[in-house]
N, C-alpha and C positions, 0 to 999 in steps of 0.2 A: 276624498281628501284632495286638497290643494296641491299643485306641482311643488309650491315652495315648501310645503311640510314634508313631501316625499324626499326631496333634495336634502332637507335637514337630518332626517331618519338616516339617509344613505350615508351622509357624512359621519353621523354619529356611530354607526354600524363598522364603518371603515377604520375609526381610531384603534380599537382593540387589534385588528388585523394589522395595521401599520406598526403598532407597538411590538407585537410578537416578531415581526419580520425584523425590526431593529434590534431587539434583544438578543434574538437566536443569530444574528448575523456572524458567519465564520465559525459557528458552534461545533462543525464537525471536521473542521479542517484546521492543520497547524501552519502558522506561517514559515516560509523558507527564507532564511537570511542569505542571499546569494552572495557567494564569493566569486569574483570575476575569473573566468577559467577554469573553475573547478566543477567537474562531474565525475559520476560514479558509474561503473559497469557491474553487471552481475552474470554469472553463468551457473548455472546448475549442472553437475558432473555425473557421469555414469548413468544416464537417463536411457530408459529403454524407448524403442521406437512407439511413437505415439501417434494419434490421429486428432481429428477435430472434433469437438464435442460442443453442442448448444446447450450451455448451462449458465445460469445466473446472469441471464439477460444479454448474452452475446455468444457468438460461435468463435471459439479460439482453437489453437493447436496446444494439446496438453502433452507433456512429456509423461511416461508412465515410470513409477517406481513401485517396487514391491512392499506390502506391509511388513514391518520389522526390520526393514533395511536401514542403512545410514545414508542420508542424502549430502554429498559434499559440494561445497559451493566456493567461488572465487571470484575475484574481480579487481579492476584497477581504478585509480583515481587520476585524473589529468594533471593534477597540480600537487606538489609535494608540500605537506604540512604535517602537524600533529593532529591527526585525524582519529576519530573514533568510527567504528562501523557497527551497525546493528542490522540484522535481517529480521523483518517482520512477516509474520505469515497470517494469511487470512483463508478462511475456508468457506466454501459454498453452502449456506445454511438457510433454508426457508427462501430460497429464490434470490439471495443477497450474499455478498462477501463479508463475513464477520471476523474480527480479530480471532487468531487461533494460536499466538504464541510468538516467540521471538528467539534468536540465536545470537551469540556475540561472535565476532570474528577476531582472528588475530591479525596482526599487521607485520608480516615480517620485514617489508620495506615500508617507507612512507608514501609509496605509490601503489601498493597491492595489499589483498587481503585474501584469507582463506578461512574455512569453517566447516563445521558440518552439524547435522541435527538428525535425531532419529525420525525415521518416516512416521507421521501421525497415522490415525485410524483411516480407513478407506474413504475416500471422497475427492472432491476436487478442490485445489488451492491455487494461491499465488504466493509468491514470495517477492519482496522488493527490499533492496538494501538502502539503508538510510547512512548519509554521511554527515557527521557532527564535527564542531569545532568547539570544544568544550561542551556545554549543553546546548548550544545554538545548531538547529537543523540547517544544514548548508545545502544538501541536495538529495535527490531520490533517483535511484536507477529505474529503468523500465521494469515492468511486471514480468515474472517468469512463471508461467502457468504449468502445473503438474497434477497428476493424477495419482492416487495411491490405491493399489488394488490388493 
């Protein structure tokens, strides 16, 4: 086969791959509309002393909770506004964190929030608070890792 033909075949093979990349761009992520000076913190309360565990592709410190217990959380926002806060949960399944539920928070002031959710079934999880203004995602907290036994 002539080098010119090989080059043409390679270019033709690259078209479907390039098209797939363009069409799937940003498929698994949601854009965050940043509000200057706005950020959110998250703390899980009442945790048991935990240790490090190597699960879901990384070694992290996991707080420990008992199955059947209630996990309380709280946090603050750095800027006052009419916020909505949702807590998103992800569970380690088949070597990757997968969506596992969510909890709503109450906002006793416009700069803090609290809430709770029932401990899920045994496993490794993380929680992350999402800060919204209307329906626009404005920010996310750091991940809080925990294990339910």
